[in-house]
N, CA, C and O atoms as CSV, one atom per row, in Angstrom:
chain,resi,resn,atom,element,x,y,z
A,1,MET,N,N,142.805,121.178,121.917
A,1,MET,CA,C,142.548,120.113,120.959
A,1,MET,C,C,143.902,119.567,120.502
A,1,MET,O,O,144.790,120.340,120.140
A,2,SER,N,N,144.060,118.275,120.515
A,2,SER,CA,C,145.315,117.651,120.120
A,2,SER,C,C,145.371,117.428,118.612
A,2,SER,O,O,144.378,117.585,117.902
A,3,GLN,N,N,146.562,117.057,118.146
A,3,GLN,CA,C,146.711,116.772,116.720
A,3,GLN,C,C,145.822,115.620,116.287
A,3,GLN,O,O,145.333,115.597,115.157
A,4,SER,N,N,145.608,114.651,117.192
A,4,SER,CA,C,144.748,113.525,116.823
A,4,SER,C,C,143.306,113.983,116.612
A,4,SER,O,O,142.593,113.426,115.777
A,5,GLU,N,N,142.876,114.994,117.364
A,5,GLU,CA,C,141.534,115.532,117.155
A,5,GLU,C,C,141.444,116.265,115.820
A,5,GLU,O,O,140.432,116.174,115.125
A,6,VAL,N,N,142.495,116.988,115.467
A,6,VAL,CA,C,142.542,117.656,114.163
A,6,VAL,C,C,142.477,116.605,113.061
A,6,VAL,O,O,141.765,116.785,112.074
A,7,ALA,N,N,143.213,115.516,113.223
A,7,ALA,CA,C,143.193,114.434,112.234
A,7,ALA,C,C,141.801,113.817,112.135
A,7,ALA,O,O,141.365,113.451,111.043
A,8,GLN,N,N,141.108,113.700,113.251
A,8,GLN,CA,C,139.750,113.147,113.231
A,8,GLN,C,C,138.796,114.069,112.480
A,8,GLN,O,O,137.966,113.598,111.702
A,9,PHE,N,N,138.907,115.379,112.706
A,9,PHE,CA,C,138.062,116.321,111.968
A,9,PHE,C,C,138.388,116.279,110.480
A,9,PHE,O,O,137.489,116.327,109.640
A,10,ARG,N,N,139.667,116.190,110.158
A,10,ARG,CA,C,140.081,116.102,108.757
A,10,ARG,C,C,139.478,114.855,108.101
A,10,ARG,O,O,138.958,114.922,106.987
A,11,GLN,N,N,139.552,113.731,108.795
A,11,GLN,CA,C,138.990,112.490,108.266
A,11,GLN,C,C,137.477,112.618,108.087
A,11,GLN,O,O,136.934,112.167,107.078
A,12,GLN,N,N,136.797,113.226,109.055
A,12,GLN,CA,C,135.346,113.395,108.945
A,12,GLN,C,C,134.997,114.288,107.762
A,12,GLN,O,O,134.030,114.019,107.050
A,13,ILE,N,N,135.768,115.341,107.545
A,13,ILE,CA,C,135.535,116.225,106.403
A,13,ILE,C,C,135.703,115.448,105.106
A,13,ILE,O,O,134.897,115.597,104.187
A,14,GLU,N,N,136.745,114.616,105.018
A,14,GLU,CA,C,136.959,113.805,103.817
A,14,GLU,C,C,135.792,112.849,103.583
A,14,GLU,O,O,135.365,112.665,102.443
A,15,ILE,N,N,135.280,112.250,104.634
A,15,ILE,CA,C,134.133,111.340,104.516
A,15,ILE,C,C,132.914,112.095,103.992
A,15,ILE,O,O,132.227,111.622,103.086
A,16,GLU,N,N,132.650,113.264,104.562
A,16,GLU,CA,C,131.496,114.066,104.135
A,16,GLU,C,C,131.646,114.519,102.685
A,16,GLU,O,O,130.679,114.491,101.923
A,17,LEU,N,N,132.850,114.935,102.300
A,17,LEU,CA,C,133.078,115.375,100.919
A,17,LEU,C,C,132.894,114.226,99.932
A,17,LEU,O,O,132.309,114.407,98.864
A,18,THR,N,N,133.391,113.055,100.287
A,18,THR,CA,C,133.227,111.894,99.413
A,18,THR,C,C,131.752,111.543,99.267
A,18,THR,O,O,131.293,111.244,98.165
A,19,ALA,N,N,131.014,111.577,100.357
A,19,ALA,CA,C,129.573,111.304,100.293
A,19,ALA,C,C,128.865,112.361,99.455
A,19,ALA,O,O,127.976,112.043,98.665
A,20,MET,N,N,129.261,113.616,99.628
A,20,MET,CA,C,128.657,114.699,98.858
A,20,MET,C,C,128.928,114.510,97.364
A,20,MET,O,O,128.034,114.689,96.538
A,21,ARG,N,N,130.149,114.154,97.029
A,21,ARG,CA,C,130.525,113.923,95.632
A,21,ARG,C,C,129.713,112.777,95.034
A,21,ARG,O,O,129.225,112.874,93.908
A,22,ARG,N,N,129.573,111.706,95.784
A,22,ARG,CA,C,128.778,110.571,95.304
A,22,ARG,C,C,127.320,110.962,95.142
A,22,ARG,O,O,126.638,110.474,94.241
A,23,GLY,N,N,126.842,111.843,96.012
A,23,GLY,CA,C,125.474,112.334,95.896
A,23,GLY,C,C,125.250,113.127,94.622
A,23,GLY,O,O,124.151,113.120,94.067
A,24,LEU,N,N,126.280,113.807,94.157
A,24,LEU,CA,C,126.165,114.572,92.914
A,24,LEU,C,C,125.949,113.671,91.705
A,24,LEU,O,O,125.272,114.051,90.750
A,25,TYR,N,N,126.529,112.473,91.752
A,25,TYR,CA,C,126.478,111.579,90.601
A,25,TYR,C,C,125.575,110.376,90.815
A,25,TYR,O,O,125.488,109.510,89.944
A,26,GLY,N,N,124.905,110.306,91.954
A,26,GLY,CA,C,124.057,109.162,92.274
A,26,GLY,C,C,122.727,109.206,91.555
A,26,GLY,O,O,122.465,110.098,90.749
A,27,VAL,N,N,121.898,108.237,91.856
A,27,VAL,CA,C,120.607,108.106,91.182
A,27,VAL,C,C,119.523,108.992,91.786
A,27,VAL,O,O,118.490,109.211,91.153
A,28,ALA,N,N,119.733,109.500,92.983
A,28,ALA,CA,C,118.731,110.381,93.599
A,28,ALA,C,C,118.640,111.681,92.809
A,28,ALA,O,O,119.613,112.127,92.201
A,29,ALA,N,N,117.464,112.271,92.829
A,29,ALA,CA,C,117.283,113.516,92.080
A,29,ALA,C,C,116.462,114.500,92.892
A,29,ALA,O,O,115.830,114.145,93.887
A,30,GLY,N,N,116.488,115.739,92.443
A,30,GLY,CA,C,115.619,116.770,93.002
A,30,GLY,C,C,115.869,117.069,94.457
A,30,GLY,O,O,117.013,117.217,94.889
A,31,THR,N,N,114.788,117.156,95.212
A,31,THR,CA,C,114.838,117.577,96.604
A,31,THR,C,C,115.658,116.624,97.463
A,31,THR,O,O,116.401,117.071,98.338
A,32,ALA,N,N,115.538,115.324,97.232
A,32,ALA,CA,C,116.283,114.352,98.033
A,32,ALA,C,C,117.782,114.555,97.853
A,32,ALA,O,O,118.528,114.541,98.832
A,33,ARG,N,N,118.223,114.740,96.634
A,33,ARG,CA,C,119.641,114.952,96.352
A,33,ARG,C,C,120.104,116.249,97.005
A,33,ARG,O,O,121.157,116.286,97.642
A,34,HIS,N,N,119.325,117.306,96.848
A,34,HIS,CA,C,119.695,118.601,97.427
A,34,HIS,C,C,119.796,118.507,98.944
A,34,HIS,O,O,120.746,119.026,99.530
A,35,ALA,N,N,118.843,117.860,99.580
A,35,ALA,CA,C,118.853,117.723,101.038
A,35,ALA,C,C,120.070,116.929,101.508
A,35,ALA,O,O,120.682,117.267,102.522
A,36,PHE,N,N,120.417,115.883,100.778
A,36,PHE,CA,C,121.568,115.056,101.130
A,36,PHE,C,C,122.852,115.872,101.054
A,36,PHE,O,O,123.659,115.859,101.983
A,37,ILE,N,N,123.037,116.576,99.950
A,37,ILE,CA,C,124.247,117.377,99.762
A,37,ILE,C,C,124.294,118.513,100.780
A,37,ILE,O,O,125.356,118.813,101.326
A,38,HIS,N,N,123.159,119.141,101.036
A,38,HIS,CA,C,123.106,120.224,102.023
A,38,HIS,C,C,123.510,119.719,103.411
A,38,HIS,O,O,124.237,120.400,104.134
A,39,ALA,N,N,123.047,118.547,103.773
A,39,ALA,CA,C,123.403,117.973,105.074
A,39,ALA,C,C,124.903,117.717,105.169
A,39,ALA,O,O,125.509,117.962,106.212
A,40,ARG,N,N,125.502,117.229,104.091
A,40,ARG,CA,C,126.949,117.000,104.081
A,40,ARG,C,C,127.692,118.322,104.257
A,40,ARG,O,O,128.669,118.395,105.003
A,41,MET,N,N,127.229,119.364,103.573
A,41,MET,CA,C,127.870,120.674,103.675
A,41,MET,C,C,127.742,121.242,105.090
A,41,MET,O,O,128.676,121.863,105.598
A,42,GLU,N,N,126.602,121.032,105.714
A,42,GLU,CA,C,126.413,121.483,107.100
A,42,GLU,C,C,127.402,120.777,108.027
A,42,GLU,O,O,128.004,121.411,108.894
A,43,ASN,N,N,127.569,119.467,107.845
A,43,ASN,CA,C,128.503,118.702,108.673
A,43,ASN,C,C,129.935,119.182,108.469
A,43,ASN,O,O,130.701,119.292,109.426
A,44,ILE,N,N,130.290,119.464,107.227
A,44,ILE,CA,C,131.624,119.983,106.932
A,44,ILE,C,C,131.821,121.327,107.631
A,44,ILE,O,O,132.882,121.585,108.199
A,45,GLY,N,N,130.810,122.172,107.590
A,45,GLY,CA,C,130.889,123.471,108.255
A,45,GLY,C,C,131.098,123.346,109.754
A,45,GLY,O,O,131.860,124.114,110.342
A,46,LEU,N,N,130.429,122.388,110.376
A,46,LEU,CA,C,130.607,122.167,111.815
A,46,LEU,C,C,132.035,121.735,112.131
A,46,LEU,O,O,132.638,122.208,113.094
A,47,CYS,N,N,132.567,120.834,111.315
A,47,CYS,CA,C,133.953,120.396,111.505
A,47,CYS,C,C,134.915,121.561,111.296
A,47,CYS,O,O,135.876,121.721,112.049
A,48,GLN,N,N,134.658,122.368,110.283
A,48,GLN,CA,C,135.511,123.523,110.008
A,48,GLN,C,C,135.495,124.494,111.189
A,48,GLN,O,O,136.538,125.027,111.568
A,49,ASP,N,N,134.334,124.722,111.763
A,49,ASP,CA,C,134.233,125.606,112.928
A,49,ASP,C,C,135.064,125.084,114.099
A,49,ASP,O,O,135.756,125.853,114.766
A,50,GLN,N,N,134.994,123.782,114.343
A,50,GLN,CA,C,135.778,123.190,115.430
A,50,GLN,C,C,137.273,123.302,115.149
A,50,GLN,O,O,138.057,123.613,116.046
A,51,LEU,N,N,137.661,123.048,113.905
A,51,LEU,CA,C,139.070,123.183,113.535
A,51,LEU,C,C,139.554,124.614,113.726
A,51,LEU,O,O,140.680,124.834,114.171
A,52,ALA,N,N,138.720,125.576,113.395
A,52,ALA,CA,C,139.104,126.987,113.496
A,52,ALA,C,C,139.464,127.370,114.930
A,52,ALA,O,O,140.292,128.256,115.143
A,53,HIS,N,N,138.859,126.719,115.903
A,53,HIS,CA,C,139.186,127.004,117.305
A,53,HIS,C,C,140.618,126.591,117.633
A,53,HIS,O,O,141.236,127.144,118.543
A,54,THR,N,N,141.139,125.623,116.893
A,54,THR,CA,C,142.477,125.114,117.165
A,54,THR,C,C,143.533,125.701,116.246
A,54,THR,O,O,144.584,126.153,116.699
A,55,VAL,N,N,143.245,125.689,114.949
A,55,VAL,CA,C,144.268,126.086,113.975
A,55,VAL,C,C,144.037,127.474,113.408
A,55,VAL,O,O,144.874,127.974,112.656
A,56,GLY,N,N,142.931,128.107,113.746
A,56,GLY,CA,C,142.602,129.432,113.231
A,56,GLY,C,C,141.689,129.343,112.021
A,56,GLY,O,O,141.637,128.326,111.330
A,57,ASP,N,N,140.967,130.439,111.780
A,57,ASP,CA,C,139.996,130.467,110.678
A,57,ASP,C,C,140.643,130.240,109.318
A,57,ASP,O,O,140.159,129.435,108.522
A,58,ALA,N,N,141.730,130.943,109.054
A,58,ALA,CA,C,142.370,130.858,107.737
A,58,ALA,C,C,142.867,129.447,107.455
A,58,ALA,O,O,142.670,128.925,106.358
A,59,GLU,N,N,143.510,128.830,108.437
A,59,GLU,CA,C,144.038,127.475,108.253
A,59,GLU,C,C,142.901,126.469,108.066
A,59,GLU,O,O,143.006,125.560,107.243
A,60,ALA,N,N,141.822,126.628,108.821
A,60,ALA,CA,C,140.671,125.728,108.681
A,60,ALA,C,C,140.044,125.866,107.297
A,60,ALA,O,O,139.706,124.865,106.666
A,61,ARG,N,N,139.888,127.105,106.822
A,61,ARG,CA,C,139.338,127.320,105.474
A,61,ARG,C,C,140.235,126.704,104.413
A,61,ARG,O,O,139.753,126.066,103.478
A,62,LEU,N,N,141.541,126.896,104.560
A,62,LEU,CA,C,142.495,126.344,103.600
A,62,LEU,C,C,142.416,124.823,103.566
A,62,LEU,O,O,142.412,124.221,102.492
A,63,LEU,N,N,142.352,124.209,104.727
A,63,LEU,CA,C,142.266,122.750,104.801
A,63,LEU,C,C,141.012,122.235,104.110
A,63,LEU,O,O,141.082,121.302,103.310
A,64,VAL,N,N,139.867,122.838,104.414
A,64,VAL,CA,C,138.610,122.403,103.799
A,64,VAL,C,C,138.656,122.619,102.290
A,64,VAL,O,O,138.208,121.764,101.526
A,65,CYS,N,N,139.192,123.744,101.864
A,65,CYS,CA,C,139.291,124.026,100.430
A,65,CYS,C,C,140.173,122.998,99.723
A,65,CYS,O,O,139.810,122.494,98.660
A,66,GLU,N,N,141.326,122.690,100.307
A,66,GLU,CA,C,142.227,121.701,99.711
A,66,GLU,C,C,141.567,120.330,99.631
A,66,GLU,O,O,141.667,119.649,98.610
A,67,LEU,N,N,140.901,119.929,100.693
A,67,LEU,CA,C,140.222,118.633,100.689
A,67,LEU,C,C,139.094,118.615,99.665
A,67,LEU,O,O,138.891,117.614,98.978
A,68,TYR,N,N,138.366,119.716,99.565
A,68,TYR,CA,C,137.279,119.819,98.583
A,68,TYR,C,C,137.828,119.664,97.169
A,68,TYR,O,O,137.308,118.877,96.378
A,69,MET,N,N,138.874,120.412,96.856
A,69,MET,CA,C,139.446,120.366,95.505
A,69,MET,C,C,139.951,118.963,95.177
A,69,MET,O,O,139.700,118.448,94.088
A,70,ARG,N,N,140.657,118.352,96.113
A,70,ARG,CA,C,141.202,117.017,95.866
A,70,ARG,C,C,140.084,115.993,95.675
A,70,ARG,O,O,140.177,115.129,94.803
A,71,THR,N,N,139.042,116.084,96.475
A,71,THR,CA,C,137.941,115.125,96.393
A,71,THR,C,C,137.140,115.306,95.111
A,71,THR,O,O,136.785,114.321,94.463
A,72,MET,N,N,136.853,116.531,94.741
A,72,MET,CA,C,135.994,116.799,93.589
A,72,MET,C,C,136.708,116.671,92.247
A,72,MET,O,O,136.046,116.626,91.210
A,73,GLU,N,N,138.036,116.611,92.237
A,73,GLU,CA,C,138.783,116.507,90.984
A,73,GLU,C,C,138.705,115.131,90.341
A,73,GLU,O,O,138.916,115.008,89.135
A,74,HIS,N,N,138.412,114.109,91.106
A,74,HIS,CA,C,138.407,112.746,90.573
A,74,HIS,C,C,137.272,112.549,89.584
A,74,HIS,O,O,136.147,112.990,89.822
A,75,ASP,N,N,137.575,111.874,88.456
A,75,ASP,CA,C,136.542,111.545,87.471
A,75,ASP,C,C,135.662,110.433,88.016
A,75,ASP,O,O,136.137,109.496,88.657
A,76,GLU,N,N,134.382,110.557,87.751
A,76,GLU,CA,C,133.455,109.484,88.082
A,76,GLU,C,C,133.583,108.412,87.006
A,76,GLU,O,O,133.563,108.742,85.820
A,77,PRO,N,N,133.716,107.134,87.381
A,77,PRO,CA,C,133.886,106.073,86.389
A,77,PRO,C,C,132.809,106.062,85.314
A,77,PRO,O,O,133.116,105.831,84.145
A,78,GLU,N,N,131.552,106.307,85.682
A,78,GLU,CA,C,130.474,106.246,84.699
A,78,GLU,C,C,130.457,107.460,83.774
A,78,GLU,O,O,129.743,107.460,82.771
A,79,LEU,N,N,131.239,108.500,84.103
A,79,LEU,CA,C,131.272,109.688,83.260
A,79,LEU,C,C,132.488,109.727,82.341
A,79,LEU,O,O,132.530,110.536,81.414
A,80,VAL,N,N,133.464,108.880,82.576
A,80,VAL,CA,C,134.665,108.869,81.756
A,80,VAL,C,C,134.316,108.440,80.345
A,80,VAL,O,O,133.626,107.440,80.143
A,81,GLY,N,N,134.788,109.188,79.380
A,81,GLY,CA,C,134.556,108.841,77.982
A,81,GLY,C,C,133.281,109.400,77.406
A,81,GLY,O,O,132.985,109.154,76.237
A,82,ILE,N,N,132.514,110.142,78.178
A,82,ILE,CA,C,131.263,110.717,77.667
A,82,ILE,C,C,131.569,112.019,76.991
A,82,ILE,O,O,130.663,112.680,76.484
């Protein structure tokens, strides 16, 4: 796997995390919201597994964790000031 493939997996993980974050604060509720977030997490796991084949398990976990923390730290505009 080349560095460009690693970059593609990283980008896909960021896309999934952003969608998951938006799902947490979106208008959907209950089962639909849970299913949406679960699907995003499954996709992230698949990308992490592929990355682990190239960079190793520890590095793949670290990358996903860092991306998760960075993505989830942002304040949602509608929640600021509440």
